[in-house]
C-alpha positions as CSV (number, residue, x, y, z in Angstrom):
1,M,110.6,88.8,91.4
2,K,106.8,88.6,91.3
3,T,105.5,87.8,87.8
4,T,101.9,86.8,88.5
5,P,98.9,89.2,87.8
6,V,98.4,92.0,90.2
7,T,95.6,91.5,92.8
8,P,94.1,93.8,95.4
9,A,96.1,92.0,98.1
10,D,99.4,93.0,96.3
11,L,98.4,96.7,96.6
12,V,98.5,96.5,100.4
13,A,101.1,93.7,101.1
14,S,103.7,96.4,101.6
15,I,104.2,100.1,101.3
16,I,105.0,100.7,97.6
17,A,108.4,102.3,98.0
18,L,109.7,104.8,95.4
19,P,113.4,104.4,95.3
20,P,115.8,106.5,93.2
21,I,118.2,104.9,90.8
22,A,121.8,105.6,92.0
23,R,124.0,107.1,89.4
24,N,127.8,107.3,88.8
25,P,129.4,110.7,88.4
26,D,129.1,110.3,84.6
27,G,125.4,109.6,84.9
28,G,125.6,105.9,84.3
29,I,123.6,103.5,86.5
30,N,125.3,102.4,89.7
31,P,123.9,98.8,90.5
32,G,125.8,98.4,93.8
33,E,124.5,101.6,95.4
34,S,121.0,101.0,94.0
35,Q,121.0,97.6,95.6
36,K,121.9,99.2,99.0
37,I,118.7,101.3,98.8
38,V,116.6,98.2,98.1
39,D,118.3,96.1,100.8
40,W,117.7,98.9,103.4
41,L,114.0,98.9,102.6
42,A,113.8,95.1,102.5
43,S,115.3,95.1,106.0
44,A,112.0,96.7,107.2
45,G,109.9,94.2,105.3
46,V,109.2,96.3,102.2
47,S,108.5,94.1,99.3
48,S,107.0,96.4,96.7
49,F,109.2,98.8,94.7
50,M,108.0,101.3,92.0
51,Y,110.6,103.0,89.8
52,G,109.0,106.2,88.5
53,G,109.3,109.9,89.3
54,I,111.9,109.7,92.1
55,A,113.9,107.4,89.9
56,N,113.7,110.2,87.3
57,L,112.3,107.9,84.6
58,F,110.6,111.0,83.2
59,N,114.0,111.9,81.7
60,A,115.7,108.5,81.2
61,R,116.8,108.0,77.6
62,L,114.8,105.3,75.7
63,S,118.1,103.8,74.7
64,E,118.8,103.3,78.4
65,Y,115.5,101.7,79.2
66,G,116.7,98.1,78.7
67,A,119.5,98.8,81.2
68,V,116.9,100.3,83.7
69,L,114.8,97.2,83.4
70,D,117.9,95.0,83.9
71,L,118.6,96.9,87.1
72,I,115.1,96.7,88.4
73,E,115.1,92.9,87.9
74,A,118.6,92.5,89.4
75,V,117.9,94.4,92.6
76,A,114.7,92.5,93.5
77,P,115.4,91.3,97.1
78,S,113.3,88.1,96.8
79,D,111.5,85.8,94.4
80,D,108.2,87.4,95.3
81,A,109.2,91.0,95.5
82,W,107.0,93.2,93.3
83,M,109.0,95.4,91.0
84,I,107.1,98.0,89.1
85,P,108.8,100.0,86.2
86,A,107.3,103.2,84.8
87,I,106.6,104.1,81.2
88,G,106.0,107.5,79.5
89,G,105.0,110.1,80.4
90,D,104.3,110.9,76.7
91,Y,102.6,108.3,74.5
92,G,105.4,107.9,72.0
93,K,107.9,107.0,74.6
94,A,105.5,104.8,76.4
95,I,104.5,102.7,73.4
96,D,108.1,102.0,72.6
97,Q,108.8,101.0,76.2
98,V,105.8,98.7,76.1
99,A,107.3,96.8,73.2
100,M,110.4,96.3,75.4
101,L,108.4,95.3,78.4
102,R,106.6,92.5,76.4
103,E,109.9,90.7,76.4
104,R,110.0,90.8,80.2
105,D,108.0,89.2,83.1
106,F,106.9,92.4,85.0
107,P,103.2,92.0,85.7
108,T,102.4,95.7,85.2
109,A,104.0,99.1,84.7
110,I,102.8,102.5,85.8
111,L,102.2,105.4,83.3
112,L,103.9,108.5,84.4
113,P,101.9,111.7,84.3
114,F,102.1,114.0,81.3
115,W,100.3,117.3,81.2
116,L,99.8,118.4,77.6
117,V,96.8,116.2,77.3
118,Q,93.0,115.9,77.3
119,P,91.3,113.4,79.7
120,K,89.5,111.4,77.0
121,G,92.7,111.2,75.0
122,V,94.6,109.9,78.0
123,A,91.9,107.2,78.6
124,T,92.1,106.2,74.9
125,G,95.9,106.1,75.1
126,I,95.9,103.9,78.2
127,R,93.7,101.4,76.4
128,K,96.0,101.3,73.5
129,L,99.1,100.9,75.7
130,A,97.4,98.1,77.7
131,D,96.4,96.4,74.5
132,A,99.9,96.6,73.1
133,Y,101.4,95.4,76.4
134,G,98.9,92.5,76.8
135,K,98.7,93.3,80.5
136,P,96.8,95.9,82.6
137,L,98.7,99.1,83.6
138,M,98.7,101.3,86.6
139,V,98.2,105.1,86.5
140,F,98.7,108.0,88.7
141,F,95.4,109.9,88.9
142,K,96.5,113.2,90.1
143,A,94.4,115.9,88.4
144,L,91.0,116.2,86.7
145,D,92.5,117.7,83.5
146,Y,94.5,114.4,83.1
147,L,91.7,111.9,83.8
148,G,88.2,112.0,85.3
149,P,86.6,109.6,87.8
150,Q,84.4,108.2,85.0
151,D,87.4,107.4,82.8
152,V,89.3,105.8,85.7
153,A,86.2,103.7,86.6
154,A,85.7,102.5,83.0
155,L,89.4,101.6,82.6
156,L,89.3,99.5,85.8
157,K,86.1,97.8,84.8
158,D,87.5,96.9,81.4
159,G,90.7,95.6,82.8
160,A,93.0,98.1,81.2
161,L,94.1,99.1,84.7
162,C,95.0,96.9,87.6
163,G,95.6,99.7,90.1
164,V,95.2,103.4,90.5
165,E,97.5,105.7,92.5
166,Y,95.1,108.4,93.7
167,G,96.5,111.8,94.3
168,V,93.8,114.4,93.6
169,V,94.1,116.9,96.5
170,P,91.1,117.8,98.6
171,D,89.2,120.9,97.7
172,E,89.2,124.2,99.5
173,N,86.8,122.8,102.1
174,G,89.0,119.8,102.8
175,E,86.5,117.6,101.0
176,S,87.3,114.9,98.4
177,P,84.2,114.8,96.1
178,H,86.1,113.3,93.2
179,L,87.3,110.4,95.4
180,T,83.7,109.9,96.6
181,T,82.5,109.9,92.9
182,L,85.2,107.4,91.9
183,L,84.3,105.1,94.8
184,D,80.6,105.3,93.9
185,L,81.5,104.2,90.4
186,V,83.8,101.4,91.2
187,G,82.1,100.1,94.4
188,S,85.2,99.7,96.6
189,A,88.7,101.1,97.2
190,E,90.4,97.7,96.7
191,R,92.2,98.8,93.5
192,L,93.1,102.2,94.8
193,I,96.3,103.3,96.6
194,D,97.1,106.7,98.0
195,G,99.7,108.5,95.8
196,A,101.1,111.0,98.4
197,G,102.2,108.8,101.3
198,E,102.3,108.9,105.0
199,L,100.5,112.1,105.6
200,T,97.6,111.9,103.1
201,I,96.9,108.2,104.0
202,V,95.6,109.6,107.3
203,E,92.6,111.0,105.5
204,S,92.3,108.8,102.4
205,S,92.2,105.7,104.7
206,K,88.8,107.0,106.0
207,F,87.5,106.2,102.5
208,G,88.8,102.7,102.6
209,I,92.1,103.2,100.8
210,Q,94.8,101.1,102.6
211,G,97.9,101.0,100.4
212,Y,100.1,103.9,99.5
213,T,103.3,104.8,97.6
214,S,106.1,106.3,99.7
215,G,109.1,108.4,98.9
216,T,109.5,109.9,102.4
217,G,109.2,106.5,103.9
218,L,112.6,105.6,102.3
219,L,114.2,107.3,105.3
220,A,112.0,105.5,107.9
221,P,110.7,102.3,106.3
222,H,110.1,100.5,109.6
223,I,107.7,103.3,110.8
224,S,106.0,103.5,107.4
225,M,105.4,99.7,107.4
226,A,104.0,100.0,110.9
227,L,101.7,102.8,109.7
228,L,100.5,100.6,106.8
229,E,99.6,97.9,109.3
230,A,97.7,100.4,111.4
231,V,95.8,101.5,108.4
232,K,94.9,97.9,107.5
233,R,93.5,97.3,111.0
234,G,91.8,100.6,111.2
235,D,93.6,101.9,114.3
236,R,93.0,105.6,114.1
237,A,95.1,106.5,117.1
238,A,98.1,104.6,115.7
239,I,97.6,106.1,112.2
240,E,97.7,109.6,113.6
241,S,100.8,108.9,115.8
242,L,102.8,107.0,113.2
243,S,102.3,109.7,110.6
244,R,103.7,112.5,112.7
245,P,107.5,111.7,112.2
246,F,107.1,112.4,108.5
247,V,105.7,115.9,108.7
248,D,109.0,117.8,108.7
249,F,110.6,115.8,105.9
250,D,107.5,116.2,103.7
251,A,107.6,120.0,104.4
252,A,111.2,120.0,103.2
253,R,110.2,118.3,100.1
254,A,107.4,120.8,99.5
255,A,109.9,123.7,100.1
256,H,112.8,122.5,98.1
257,S,111.4,120.2,95.3
258,A,109.9,116.8,96.1
259,I,112.0,114.5,93.8
260,P,115.5,115.9,94.3
261,V,115.1,116.1,98.1
262,V,114.5,112.4,98.4
263,H,117.3,111.5,95.9
264,D,119.8,113.6,97.8
265,A,118.5,112.7,101.3
266,I,119.3,109.0,100.7
267,R,122.9,110.1,100.2
268,L,123.0,112.7,102.9
269,A,121.6,110.2,105.4
270,G,124.3,107.6,104.5
271,I,121.9,105.0,103.1
272,A,123.6,104.9,99.7
273,D,125.5,107.2,97.3
274,T,122.8,108.2,94.9
275,G,125.1,110.3,92.8
276,P,123.7,113.0,90.4
277,I,120.0,113.1,89.9
278,G,120.1,113.5,86.1
279,P,118.5,115.8,83.5
280,F,115.9,118.5,84.2
281,F,116.4,118.2,88.0
282,E,119.1,119.7,90.2
283,S,120.5,118.7,93.6
284,A,120.5,121.4,96.2
285,S,123.7,123.5,96.2
286,D,122.9,126.2,98.7
287,P,124.7,125.2,101.9
288,A,121.8,126.2,104.1
289,I,119.4,124.1,102.1
290,V,121.8,121.1,102.1
291,A,122.2,121.5,105.8
292,D,118.4,121.6,106.3
293,I,117.8,118.5,104.2
294,T,120.6,116.7,106.0
295,R,119.3,117.6,109.4
296,I,115.7,116.6,108.7
297,A,116.7,113.4,107.0
298,N,118.9,112.4,109.9
299,E,116.1,113.2,112.3
300,L,113.7,110.9,110.4
301,M,116.4,108.2,110.3
302,Q,116.8,108.6,114.1
303,A,113.1,108.4,114.7
304,N,113.1,105.2,112.7
305,A,116.0,103.8,114.8
306,D,114.3,104.8,118.0
307,F,111.1,103.1,116.8
308,T,112.8,99.8,115.9
309,R,114.5,99.8,119.3
310,M,111.3,100.4,121.2
311,E,109.4,97.8,119.2
312,G,112.2,95.3,119.2
313,R,112.2,95.0,115.4
């Protein structure tokens, strides 16, 4: 497992996959099935793994956090695999988790979003968390009522952040003025990654962002890794082409709830038995919705298989 400080090169070395944590029927962690997910991704060359929202760490008990960290360390597929745990989303939980992380060798952790906040307060909280951790954090910058571009730029400059997952949606005109402002403030996109995956990287890559987190790519990691390489070499035709297989699955996520759809699709597509998703989320129970998720997940898996066969991967 990677233990060295995070560099800009780490942010684009691989897609940053967002695997779920597989659970037993009683809700306990299932290490074997969780390993299957990581091994599937590693077979496509994925080497960066972030355990956050799709792993439902929003709702994991603090008393379970040590076991979660044990799992994340144990499933690392290689000595240099980058494993990223999440903390928070609220400050109280995060500061207790940071105390536990200080005993581990993870080079960073990402702060989960929490919405009952004020931007300046979040910026102050991030500084306190990074101070307590003794290492820079990552943050998901998804809304202007959570953080502002000036706050993000200052946190990067001061070393409280080593990376920013950018997810502020374009405005009604399709423009991204806040991303433009942030880039003007920080000078480059080398510490930014796209926080919405294979479809939004098509546009955000035009601003110089190259890396991205991926939940949908769990079903087609070979295509997603090829898309990342196309982004890094600036091949616009390939970027457009390689993003298309993900459209239907992302639409299913938007229609049926983004986190449970990925959790369940991993099981429905036969990658691993992810089990129950856990508190405050619910797996689809409507037979028509289950059938829709199964069909679209299998179509994406088939597209991945066809791609690997054509490419000889």
